[in-house]
N, C-alpha and C positions, 0 to 999 in steps of 0.2 A: 716809031720808037715808043710813043706813048701807049699805043695799042698793045705792043708786045709786052711792055712793063705791066700794064693792067691785066693782061692775060696770065702772065707768070704769077703775079700777086694773087689773083683769084684762084689759080690752081694751087698755089702754096697754102692759101687759107683753107681750101677744101681738103687738102691732104692733112692739115693739122686737125681739123674738125673730125675727119674720118679716123685718124689715128687715136684721138682721145675718146672716142665712143667705145663702150664695152660691148662685147658680144653678149647678148642676153641668152642664157641657156634656156632651152624649152624644157618644160617639165611634163611633156606629153608622155614620157616613159616612166613617170613617177606615180606611185600609188600611195594611199594614205589610210591609216587606221587611227581612229580617234575614240575617245571615251573619257571616263572619269576614274580616278583612284580614290577610294574611300575606305573607311573602317567603321565598325559598329560601336566600339568602345567610346565612352565619354571621357576621353583623355585628351588634354590639350598638348599639341606638339610644341617643342621649343622653337623659338624664333628662327634659329639657324638650321632647321631640319632640311634634309635634301631628299627629293623624290627622284627615283630612277625607274623608267618604264622601258621595257625591252621587247623587241620582236625577234623570235628565235625559230630556227628550223630545227625541230626535234625528231626528225625522221629516223635517224640511226639510233637504235636502242643502246648500244654499248659504246657510244662516242659522245663527246661533249657537244652541246648544242651550238649551232653556228648562229652568231648574232648578226642579224640583217640591219637592224636599226636600234638606236638607243636615244632616249631623251632624258636629260638630267636637269633639274631646276631646283632652286632654293624656294622654300615656302614664304620667306620674308614675314613670318609671324601669322600668315593666313592659316586657316584650318580647313579640313576637307569638306567637300570633295575638291579634288584637283584635276582640272581638265588637262588632257594630253593629246598630242597628235604626232604620230610616227610617220615618217616618209621613208619609202623604200623604192628600189628599182624594180619595176614590174617584170622585167625580163629575168630577174633572179628567182622568181616564183615558179616552182615546178608543180604541175597539177597533182602529181602522185605523192608529194611530200606533205608533212604535217607541220603546221606553224602555230605557235602560241604567243600570247603576250603575257608578261609577268611584271610585277612591280615590287619595289621595296622602298621603305622610308628609313633614313638613317639620321641619327642625332649627332651631337658633338663628337668629334674624333672618329667618325665613321661607325659609331655604335648602332647596330641594327635594332630598330624599334618595331617596325611592322614589315611583314613580307607576305606575298601571295603564296598560298599553299595549294591552290587549285590550278589546273591547266586550263587556260582560256583559249580554246581553238579559234583560229581566224583564217580567213582567205580561202583555204581549200576545204573547209568543213562543208557539210551539206547546205548550210545557209549562206555560204560565201561571206561570212561576217567581216564587216569593215568598221563597225562601231561596237566597242566592247568595254563595258565597265568592269573594273577590277576591284574586288574586295580583298583587302589585306588584313591579316590577323596580327595580334600582339606577339612579338617574338621573344618576350621575356617570361 
């Protein structure tokens, strides 16, 4: 009887431990693009400025870009450059498509302060770029 109780108790404990563990997703299918967002002007950003960096598929000329990844963060009073890292599903990338990264910096109430005005090609360009700095210009 004691053996049966010990065996059932051990089995129950093992089931509880197994049920409480999370399945850890593998990110073997994830790709990353990283770089810095900066600007040339000698203008301090407000403490509550918000930076948004986006990875987009811009393959279709007369259609809106498809957003594959976006990172948004507050500057918390820090000044540029701002490091970013975008993660994306590698199986979403088509070799014959065109992908770009873009950035914008917004102030209080979403007022646009800086924006990238240049297309920064990544992933499927000749260099297979995965590290790209983004220069933003004054939007005012």
